matplotlib code that plots the C-alpha trace (Angstrom):
import matplotlib.pyplot as plt

x = [-0.3, -3.8, -5.9, -6.1, -2.4, -1.7, -4.1, -2.5, 1.0, -0.2, -2.3, -0.3, 1.3, 4.4, 5.7, 9.0, 10.4, 11.7, 15.3, 17.7, 20.7, 22.0, 25.8, 27.3, 30.6, 33.3, 33.7, 30.0, 29.2, 31.0, 33.1, 30.0, 28.4, 31.1, 31.4, 27.6, 27.6, 30.2, 28.3, 25.0, 26.4, 28.0, 25.0, 22.5, 24.3, 24.2, 20.5, 19.5, 18.4, 18.9, 22.5, 25.4, 24.5, 21.1, 21.2, 22.2, 19.8, 18.2, 18.7, 15.4, 15.1, 12.8, 9.2, 8.4, 5.1, 3.9, 3.3, -0.4, -2.3, -5.7, -8.0, -10.3, -14.1, -15.7, -18.1, -21.0, -20.2, -19.9, -22.4, -24.7, -23.2, -19.8, -21.1, -22.0, -21.4, -21.7, -25.1, -24.0, -21.0, -21.1, -18.2, -17.9, -15.1, -15.0, -12.3, -10.6, -12.5, -9.9, -7.7, -9.0, -8.4, -7.3, -7.2, -8.5, -5.4, -7.4, -8.2, -10.2, -11.1, -14.0, -13.6, -12.7, -10.4, -11.9, -10.8, -10.0, -10.7, -13.9, -12.0, -13.2, -10.9, -11.6, -8.8, -8.3, -5.2, -4.3, -1.8, 0.4, 2.9, 2.7, 2.0, 0.2, -2.9, -0.9, 0.7, -2.7, -4.2, -1.5, -1.9, -5.7, -5.3, -2.3, -2.6, -5.9, -4.7, -1.6, -3.7, -5.9, -2.9, -1.3, -0.8, -3.7, -5.4, -4.7, -6.5, -3.9, -1.4, -3.0, -0.1, 2.3, -0.1, -0.7, 3.0, 3.8, 1.0, 2.3, 5.9, 5.1, 2.8, 5.5, 7.9, 5.3, 4.9, 8.6, 8.6, 5.5, 6.4, 10.2, 11.6, 8.0, 7.9, 10.8, 8.5, 5.2, 3.6, 0.5, -0.7, -2.9, -5.2, -6.1, -8.7, -8.9, -12.2, -12.8, -16.6, -17.0, -14.8, -15.8, -12.2, -10.7, -7.0, -5.8, -2.6, -1.7, 1.0, 0.5, -2.4, -5.6, -7.7, -10.0, -12.5, -15.2, -18.6, -19.7, -23.2, -23.8, -27.5, -27.1, -24.2, -24.4, -25.1, -23.8, -24.7, -22.3, -18.5, -15.6, -12.7, -9.7, -8.1, -5.2, -2.7, -1.6, 2.0, 3.6, 7.3, 7.3, 6.1, 9.0, 9.7, 9.2, 11.4, 14.2, 14.2, 14.2, 17.0, 19.1, 18.7, 20.0, 16.6, 15.5, 12.1, 10.9, 7.9, 7.8, 9.5, 7.1, 8.0, 8.3, 10.7, 8.1, 7.1, 4.0, 1.8, 2.8, 6.3, 7.8, 10.7, 13.6, 17.0, 18.7, 18.0, 17.7, 14.2, 14.1, 12.9, 11.2, 8.9, 6.9, 4.3, 4.1, 6.7, 5.5, 4.1, 4.1, 6.5, 8.2, 11.6, 13.4, 12.3, 13.3, 16.9, 15.7, 13.9, 10.4, 9.3, 6.5, 6.1, 2.6, 1.6, -0.8, -3.4, -6.3, -9.8, -12.4, -15.8, -18.2, -22.0, -21.5, -19.4, -22.0, -20.0, -16.5, -15.3, -12.1, -11.2, -8.4, -7.2, -9.5, -12.1, -10.1, -8.2, -11.6, -13.7, -12.6, -13.3, -16.2, -17.8, -17.6, -19.2, -22.0, -22.8, -22.8, -24.9, -27.7, -28.3, -27.7, -30.4, -32.7, -31.2, -29.7, -26.0, -25.7, -26.8, -24.3, -21.4, -22.8, -23.4, -19.8, -18.4, -20.8, -19.7, -16.1, -17.0, -18.6, -15.6, -13.4, -15.4, -17.5, -15.1, -13.0, -9.3, -8.4, -9.6, -11.9, -12.6, -14.7, -15.7, -18.5, -18.9, -22.1, -22.1]
y = [-98.8, -99.1, -95.9, -95.4, -95.7, -93.4, -90.8, -91.2, -90.5, -87.5, -86.0, -86.9, -83.9, -85.9, -89.0, -90.7, -91.3, -94.7, -95.5, -94.2, -95.9, -92.7, -92.2, -88.9, -89.0, -86.6, -85.2, -84.2, -82.8, -84.2, -81.1, -78.9, -80.6, -79.7, -76.1, -75.8, -77.0, -74.4, -71.7, -72.7, -72.8, -69.4, -67.8, -69.4, -68.0, -64.5, -64.8, -66.4, -69.6, -73.0, -74.0, -76.3, -79.6, -79.8, -83.5, -84.1, -85.6, -83.4, -84.2, -84.4, -84.2, -86.7, -85.5, -83.3, -82.2, -78.8, -75.9, -75.4, -72.7, -71.3, -73.2, -71.3, -71.5, -73.5, -71.8, -73.8, -72.7, -69.0, -66.6, -65.1, -61.6, -63.0, -64.1, -60.7, -60.3, -64.0, -65.5, -69.2, -71.5, -75.0, -77.5, -80.8, -83.4, -86.6, -89.3, -90.6, -93.7, -95.5, -96.8, -99.3, -98.3, -94.8, -92.2, -88.7, -86.4, -83.1, -81.0, -77.8, -75.1, -72.6, -70.7, -67.5, -66.6, -66.6, -63.1, -61.8, -58.7, -60.0, -61.7, -65.0, -67.8, -70.2, -72.7, -75.8, -78.0, -80.8, -83.3, -85.4, -88.2, -91.1, -88.9, -86.1, -86.6, -85.8, -82.7, -81.3, -82.1, -80.1, -77.2, -77.1, -77.0, -74.6, -72.1, -70.6, -70.5, -68.6, -66.1, -65.5, -65.1, -62.2, -59.2, -56.8, -59.4, -60.4, -57.4, -55.1, -56.3, -59.0, -59.8, -60.0, -62.1, -64.6, -64.9, -65.5, -68.1, -70.1, -69.9, -71.0, -73.7, -75.1, -75.1, -77.0, -79.6, -80.3, -80.4, -82.6, -85.1, -85.2, -87.6, -88.4, -85.0, -85.8, -86.7, -85.6, -82.1, -80.1, -77.2, -74.6, -71.7, -69.5, -66.7, -64.0, -62.1, -58.7, -58.8, -55.1, -53.7, -56.6, -57.4, -60.8, -61.4, -64.6, -66.6, -69.5, -72.2, -74.8, -75.4, -75.3, -72.3, -69.6, -68.5, -65.9, -66.3, -62.9, -62.1, -59.5, -58.9, -56.6, -58.5, -60.7, -64.4, -66.2, -63.9, -65.6, -65.2, -66.6, -64.6, -66.4, -64.9, -67.3, -68.5, -72.2, -72.1, -74.6, -75.2, -74.0, -70.5, -68.3, -66.8, -70.1, -72.0, -69.4, -69.8, -73.6, -73.8, -71.2, -73.5, -76.5, -78.1, -79.3, -78.6, -81.3, -83.5, -87.1, -89.4, -92.1, -95.7, -94.9, -92.0, -89.3, -86.6, -87.4, -84.9, -81.5, -80.0, -81.3, -80.5, -83.0, -83.1, -83.9, -84.4, -88.2, -87.3, -89.8, -87.7, -85.9, -85.2, -82.5, -80.9, -77.5, -74.9, -73.8, -76.1, -76.9, -79.7, -81.5, -81.6, -83.2, -80.3, -77.5, -77.4, -77.4, -74.0, -75.1, -72.7, -72.3, -68.6, -67.8, -65.5, -63.0, -61.0, -58.8, -58.3, -55.7, -57.4, -55.7, -56.1, -58.5, -60.9, -63.4, -66.4, -67.8, -71.4, -72.5, -76.0, -78.5, -79.5, -82.5, -80.0, -77.8, -80.5, -81.7, -78.6, -75.2, -72.1, -71.0, -74.4, -74.7, -71.3, -72.1, -75.3, -73.6, -70.7, -73.0, -74.2, -70.9, -69.4, -71.9, -71.4, -74.9, -74.4, -77.8, -79.4, -77.2, -78.9, -82.3, -81.3, -80.1, -83.4, -85.4, -83.3, -84.2, -87.9, -87.8, -86.0, -88.7, -91.6, -92.5, -92.4, -89.8, -90.0, -87.5, -86.2, -83.3, -80.7, -77.6, -74.6, -72.5, -69.0, -67.1, -63.3]
z = [4.3, 5.8, 5.5, 9.3, 9.7, 6.8, 8.2, 11.6, 10.2, 8.3, 11.0, 14.2, 15.8, 16.6, 14.9, 14.4, 10.9, 9.9, 10.9, 8.2, 6.8, 5.1, 5.2, 4.4, 2.6, 3.8, 0.4, 0.2, 3.5, 6.6, 6.9, 6.4, 9.4, 11.8, 10.4, 10.6, 14.2, 15.2, 13.4, 14.9, 18.4, 18.1, 16.3, 18.7, 21.7, 20.1, 19.2, 22.5, 20.8, 22.4, 22.6, 21.9, 20.4, 18.9, 18.6, 22.2, 24.7, 27.3, 30.9, 32.8, 36.6, 38.3, 38.6, 41.6, 43.2, 42.0, 44.3, 45.0, 43.2, 43.9, 41.5, 39.2, 39.4, 36.6, 34.3, 35.7, 39.2, 38.5, 39.9, 37.2, 37.6, 36.7, 33.3, 32.1, 28.4, 27.6, 26.8, 26.8, 26.9, 25.6, 25.9, 24.1, 23.6, 21.5, 21.6, 18.6, 17.4, 15.1, 17.9, 20.5, 24.1, 23.1, 25.9, 24.9, 24.9, 24.8, 27.8, 28.3, 30.7, 30.9, 34.1, 36.1, 39.0, 42.5, 43.4, 40.0, 37.9, 36.2, 33.4, 31.9, 30.7, 27.8, 26.9, 24.9, 24.9, 22.5, 23.9, 21.7, 22.2, 24.6, 27.6, 25.8, 28.0, 31.1, 29.5, 28.5, 31.9, 33.7, 31.2, 31.7, 35.5, 35.8, 33.0, 34.0, 37.7, 36.7, 34.7, 37.8, 40.0, 38.1, 40.3, 39.7, 37.5, 33.9, 32.5, 34.0, 31.4, 29.2, 26.9, 29.8, 31.8, 29.0, 28.2, 31.9, 32.3, 29.3, 30.5, 34.1, 32.8, 30.6, 33.6, 35.6, 32.9, 33.0, 36.8, 37.0, 34.3, 34.2, 31.5, 30.3, 28.6, 26.1, 23.2, 24.7, 24.6, 23.9, 21.8, 23.4, 22.9, 25.9, 25.6, 28.3, 27.9, 29.4, 29.5, 30.4, 27.7, 25.4, 24.4, 23.7, 24.4, 22.7, 23.3, 21.0, 20.7, 18.0, 15.7, 17.9, 16.8, 18.0, 15.3, 15.5, 13.9, 12.5, 11.3, 8.6, 8.2, 5.3, 3.6, 0.6, 1.1, 3.1, 6.0, 8.4, 8.1, 9.9, 11.3, 12.7, 15.8, 15.7, 13.1, 13.0, 14.1, 11.7, 11.2, 7.5, 8.3, 7.3, 10.8, 12.5, 10.1, 10.5, 14.3, 14.0, 11.5, 13.4, 16.4, 14.6, 13.6, 10.2, 8.7, 6.3, 5.8, 7.0, 4.4, 3.3, 2.6, -1.1, -0.5, -1.1, 1.4, 3.5, 5.3, 6.8, 7.5, 10.7, 13.0, 13.0, 14.6, 11.2, 7.5, 8.4, 9.6, 12.4, 15.4, 17.0, 14.0, 15.6, 13.3, 15.2, 15.8, 19.3, 22.1, 25.8, 26.8, 23.9, 25.6, 22.6, 20.4, 22.8, 21.6, 18.0, 18.2, 19.3, 22.0, 24.4, 23.9, 22.7, 19.9, 21.6, 19.8, 20.8, 19.3, 20.2, 20.0, 17.5, 17.2, 14.3, 16.5, 17.7, 18.9, 19.3, 18.5, 20.4, 19.3, 18.8, 15.4, 15.4, 14.2, 12.0, 10.1, 8.8, 8.6, 7.4, 9.4, 7.2, 7.3, 11.1, 11.5, 9.1, 10.9, 14.3, 13.1, 11.9, 15.4, 17.2, 15.0, 16.6, 20.1, 20.2, 21.2, 22.7, 19.4, 17.6, 19.3, 18.5, 14.9, 14.5, 15.8, 13.6, 10.5, 11.3, 11.6, 8.2, 6.6, 8.0, 6.5, 9.5, 12.5, 14.2, 13.5, 16.1, 19.5, 18.9, 21.6, 21.2, 23.4, 22.0, 23.6, 22.5, 23.0]

ax = plt.figure().add_subplot(projection="3d")
ax.plot(x, y, z, "-o")
ax.set_aspect("equal")
plt.show()
């Protein structure tokens, strides 16, 4: 298999396995399948997991126009007094270079509500599948607007606001795209910043990340350290695997042409490993994975900013699959020490390109927030 194709199959967030010719003999498991299906259906109902037949197709309504929402104000258009607590915001995005005619499937937002509570929003979304770029575009437009529209503002109940915004955005994606969402979706990280109390509220589905760069002037070398505010939500995490398997899904790596496992653990509808092959356990969209235990509910965390917290990197996995957290923070710090945040973004993308042998194998989107 050519290197680019091999990297794609290992790195892709969603991929189909090769058609299987496996036949299961009745003496070695056919009965178990029917018993398992009955058990899964009953247990799923009790546990509020998705229902009935995990292998069945999902019925999608035709796409419908979305209800209008008050759009947020972009970071560039915000009044200076709305930017209190943030010295600089830099945003950059680079398109995958190993596929001719590829459309960047990432989307991002750095903004605030028009008549909100002073909170600031920083979000990245990493689409996957044939229509992933449409999913991430809907998410980048709708999720910040839902945050701003929360009664009393998102800071009145940050966890509730973030959970509601993800849920409503996911519903909008299904409404806007209809059948196109079956094998397309997006990861997402949304950061709600309270600039007065200096608190970050972070919601995450999938494997994009938010990572703090912390400076310790009296610490041992290196002076800069990374602190992750998110955890990559992968199918083989114990709690995630349990939910998926109780919902009728199977967690296994892609089977290579030689029969060996290739790349990360993925979500499949059976041990035949044919579809959907999703490499995350939570996402927006991904209709075929919904009845397999993949959910759009974010994991929400909170961080009180400290004097050592100097900047925040929010990025899609195009960055993190090539550079570790510590490496990304060290590269960024070199340019921030010279007051060159715009160069820091370019340096990160170039470092990814070098790690990948001279060309980007995935879309890479980064938001840098300097405190």
